[in-house]
C-alpha positions in Angstrom: 0.0 0.2 -0.1 1.4 3.4 -1.1 1.5 6.5 1.6 -1.1 8.3 -0.4 -3.8 5.4 0.2 -3.0 4.9 3.6 -3.6 8.5 3.7 -6.6 9.0 2.2 -8.1 5.8 4.2 -6.9 7.9 7.4 -8.9 11.2 6.0 -11.9 9.0 5.3 -12.0 7.5 8.9 -11.7 10.5 10.4 -14.7 12.3 8.9 -17.0 9.5 9.7 -16.2 9.6 13.2 -16.4 13.0 13.3 -20.5 13.1 11.3 -20.8 10.4 13.8 -19.9 12.0 16.9 -21.9 15.5 15.6 -25.1 13.4 15.1 -24.7 12.0 18.7 -24.7 15.3 20.3 -27.3 16.9 18.3 -29.6 13.8 19.0 -29.0 14.6 22.7 -29.6 18.2 22.8 -33.0 17.0 21.2 -33.9 14.9 23.8 -36.2 16.5 26.1 -35.1 17.0 30.0 -36.9 14.8 31.7 -39.3 16.4 35.2 -39.0 14.3 38.2 -42.4 13.8 40.3 -41.2 15.9 43.0 -40.5 19.2 41.1 -44.6 18.5 39.3 -46.0 18.7 42.3 -44.1 21.5 44.0 -44.6 23.6 41.0 -48.7 22.8 40.9 -48.9 23.0 44.4 -47.3 26.3 44.5 -50.1 27.5 41.8 -53.5 26.2 43.7 -54.6 28.6 47.1 -56.7 27.0 49.5 -60.9 27.9 49.5 -61.8 30.8 51.4 -64.6 30.3 54.1 -68.1 31.9 52.2 -69.3 36.0 53.7 -73.0 35.8 55.4 -75.2 37.6 53.4 -76.1 41.1 55.1 -79.8 42.7 54.9 -80.4 45.2 53.4 -80.3 49.5 55.0 -84.3 49.7 54.4 -85.9 46.2 54.2 -89.1 45.8 53.9 -90.0 49.2 52.8 -90.1 50.1 48.6 -89.6 54.3 47.5 -90.8 55.4 44.8 -90.6 58.9 43.1 -92.1 60.0 40.2 -91.0 63.2 39.8 -88.0 64.9 37.8 -85.1 66.8 38.1 -85.8 69.9 39.2 -89.0 68.4 41.1 -91.8 68.7 38.8 -93.7 65.7 38.2 -91.7 64.0 35.3 -92.5 64.1 31.6 -92.4 60.6 31.1 -95.2 60.2 34.1 -97.2 63.2 32.6 -97.0 61.5 29.2 -98.4 58.0 30.8 -100.9 59.6 32.9 -102.4 61.2 29.6 -102.5 58.5 27.7 -104.5 57.0 30.5 -106.8 59.1 30.7 -107.4 59.1 27.0 -107.9 55.6 26.7 -110.6 55.5 29.2 -112.1 59.0 27.7 -114.9 57.9 26.1 -115.8 55.8 29.1 -115.5 58.9 31.1 -117.8 61.1 28.3 -120.6 58.5 28.3 -121.3 58.1 31.8 -120.1 60.6 34.0 -121.3 63.8 31.7 -124.3 64.8 30.0 -123.3 63.8 27.0 -125.6 60.5 26.9 -128.4 62.5 27.5 -128.4 64.8 25.0 -127.2 62.5 22.7 -130.4 60.4 23.3 -133.0 63.1 23.3 -131.3 64.6 19.9 -131.8 60.9 18.6 -135.0 60.5 19.4 -135.8 63.5 18.0 -134.5 63.0 14.4 -137.1 59.7 15.3 -139.7 62.0 16.1 -139.7 63.8 12.9 -139.3 60.3 10.2 -136.0 61.0 9.3 -133.4 58.6 9.9 -130.2 59.4 8.1 -131.2 63.9 8.4 -129.1 65.2 10.6 -126.4 62.6 9.9 -124.9 60.6 13.2 -121.9 63.1 13.0 -123.6 65.9 13.1 -125.9 65.4 16.3 -122.7 63.3 18.0 -120.9 66.7 17.5 -123.7 69.0 18.6 -123.6 66.7 21.7 -120.0 66.9 22.4 -120.2 70.7 22.7 -123.0 70.8 24.5 -121.8 68.9 27.0 -118.9 71.1 27.2 -121.1 73.9 27.8 -123.0 72.4 30.5 -119.9 70.6 32.3 -117.8 74.1 32.0 -117.8 75.1 35.8 -117.1 71.2 36.7 -114.7 70.9 34.4 -112.7 74.6 35.6 -113.3 73.4 39.3 -111.3 70.4 38.9 -108.8 72.3 36.9 -108.3 74.4 39.7 -108.7 72.2 42.8 -106.8 69.2 41.3 -104.8 69.5 38.2 -102.8 73.1 38.6 -102.2 72.0 42.2 -100.7 68.5 41.2 -98.2 70.2 38.5 -97.2 72.2 40.7 -95.9 70.0 43.1 -99.0 70.8 45.2 -100.4 67.2 45.9 -100.0 63.8 45.1 -101.3 61.8 42.2 -103.8 60.4 44.8 -104.9 64.0 46.6 -105.1 65.3 43.5 -107.8 62.1 42.2 -109.5 62.8 45.5 -109.9 66.7 45.0 -110.8 66.1 41.2 -113.5 63.7 42.1 -115.1 65.7 44.7 -116.7 68.3 42.0 -117.6 65.9 39.6 -119.3 63.9 42.5 -121.4 67.1 43.5 -122.4 67.1 39.7 -123.0 64.4 39.4 -125.7 63.9 42.6 -127.8 66.8 41.3 -128.6 64.9 38.6 -129.2 61.2 40.0 -132.4 60.3 42.2 -132.3 58.7 44.9 -134.2 55.3 44.2 -131.2 54.9 41.3 -128.6 55.4 44.6 -130.4 52.9 46.7 -130.7 50.2 43.8 -127.2 50.0 43.1 -126.4 50.3 46.7 -128.3 47.3 47.2 -127.5 45.1 43.9 -123.5 45.9 45.8 -125.0 44.4 48.5 -123.9 47.5 50.9 -125.1 49.8 53.3 -127.0 53.0 52.4 -124.1 55.4 53.2 -125.2 58.4 56.0 -125.2 61.1 53.6 -125.1 61.3 49.5 -121.8 63.0 49.5 -120.5 59.8 50.7 -121.5 57.5 48.1 -119.2 56.1 46.7 -117.7 56.4 42.6 -118.4 52.8 42.1 -122.0 53.0 43.2 -122.2 56.8 42.1 -121.9 56.5 38.2 -124.1 53.9 37.4 -126.8 55.1 39.3 -125.6 58.6 37.4 -126.0 56.5 34.0 -129.7 55.1 35.0 -131.2 58.5 35.8 -130.0 60.5 32.7 -131.7 57.3 30.5 -134.6 57.7 32.5 -134.2 61.5 32.0 -133.6 61.1 28.0 -136.7 58.8 28.0 -139.1 61.0 29.6 -137.9 64.2 27.0 -138.3 61.8 24.2 -141.9 61.1 25.1 -142.5 64.4 25.2 -141.6 65.3 22.0 -142.8 62.2 20.2 -146.5 63.6 21.1 -146.8 66.4 18.6 -145.9 64.1 16.0 -148.0 61.2 16.9 -150.9 63.9 16.9 -149.7 64.6 13.2 -149.5 61.1 12.0 -152.8 60.3 13.3 -154.5 62.8 12.0 -153.1 62.4 9.0 -154.2 59.0 8.4 -157.5 59.7 9.5 -157.7 62.1 6.5 -156.4 59.9 3.8 -158.7 57.0 5.0 -161.5 59.3 4.7 -160.3 60.4 1.4 -160.0 56.4 0.4 -155.9 57.4 0.0 -155.1 54.0 1.5 -152.3 53.2 -1.0 -150.7 56.9 -0.3 -148.0 56.2 3.0 -149.5 58.5 5.2 -145.4 59.2 6.8 -144.7 60.6 3.4 -147.9 62.9 4.0 -147.1 63.9 7.1 -143.6 64.6 7.0 -143.6 67.8 5.5 -146.3 68.9 8.0 -144.1 67.7 10.8 -140.9 69.9 9.7 -143.4 72.9 9.2 -144.3 73.1 12.6 -141.1 71.9 14.1 -139.5 74.8 12.3 -142.3 77.4 13.1 -141.6 76.0 16.9 -138.0 76.7 17.0 -137.6 72.9 17.4 -134.0 72.7 18.1 -133.6 75.8 20.3 -136.4 74.6 22.4 -135.0 71.1 22.9 -131.2 72.1 23.4 -132.7 75.0 26.1 -134.6 72.4 27.5 -131.4 70.6 27.9 -129.1 72.7 28.9 -131.9 74.4 31.8 -131.9 71.0 33.2 -128.8 71.1 34.2 -128.2 74.5 34.9 -131.9 75.4 36.3 
């Protein structure tokens, strides 16, 4: 073997030995380090804290009492609460208008007058309802003004609470209804409610007074309607007798009597008399 071949073989052996050593060192560096059980237990126990004892609940300072304030920042009634109250009043306004004012009586009398004349659609219902509404406002104006003075304005000016305003405002309305309600209706509704008669009429609750007032208004309206029907009924009888005597049985008496009814009603100023009688029944 020559010297050159010996040198080449020695260099190859050295190179392969270096590669084997490098691979062993890299494998040793890549192997994960092992963690002992004692070290793991110590690290876990160091991050866990013992639970604390629960704290007993404490009762609030104002237990058993609730405070509700509906006033705004400046002490006046809140605008939101005022809007809610206004919407509530508007929702029950039709029932209040029908059962606690003169609207029902006036509308019934005007409707009976139209029927007595023999006119089924003239004046229209809208006209009668509008006329009844404005007559009601005219009749109830003193009562509404008194309610505004003793209840609405003091409540808006922080003079009283909502409950006090309701109680103060119901007094003028009760006075108006008591003037128009008969004792018989009050006794009827009190007996129907299984209550004892109050010592005075002023002590009658609204739950009894409102239906009693409505019954009295219906009775008065029918009495006025009966009086209105009498002269027109006489005209119908006279016209029917005249047509029978003339042998004109095929001619409807209502058609012939209608012009005479209208003439009589216009000559005596019927609408003026009826409205005057209705208004005077409350103010007189």
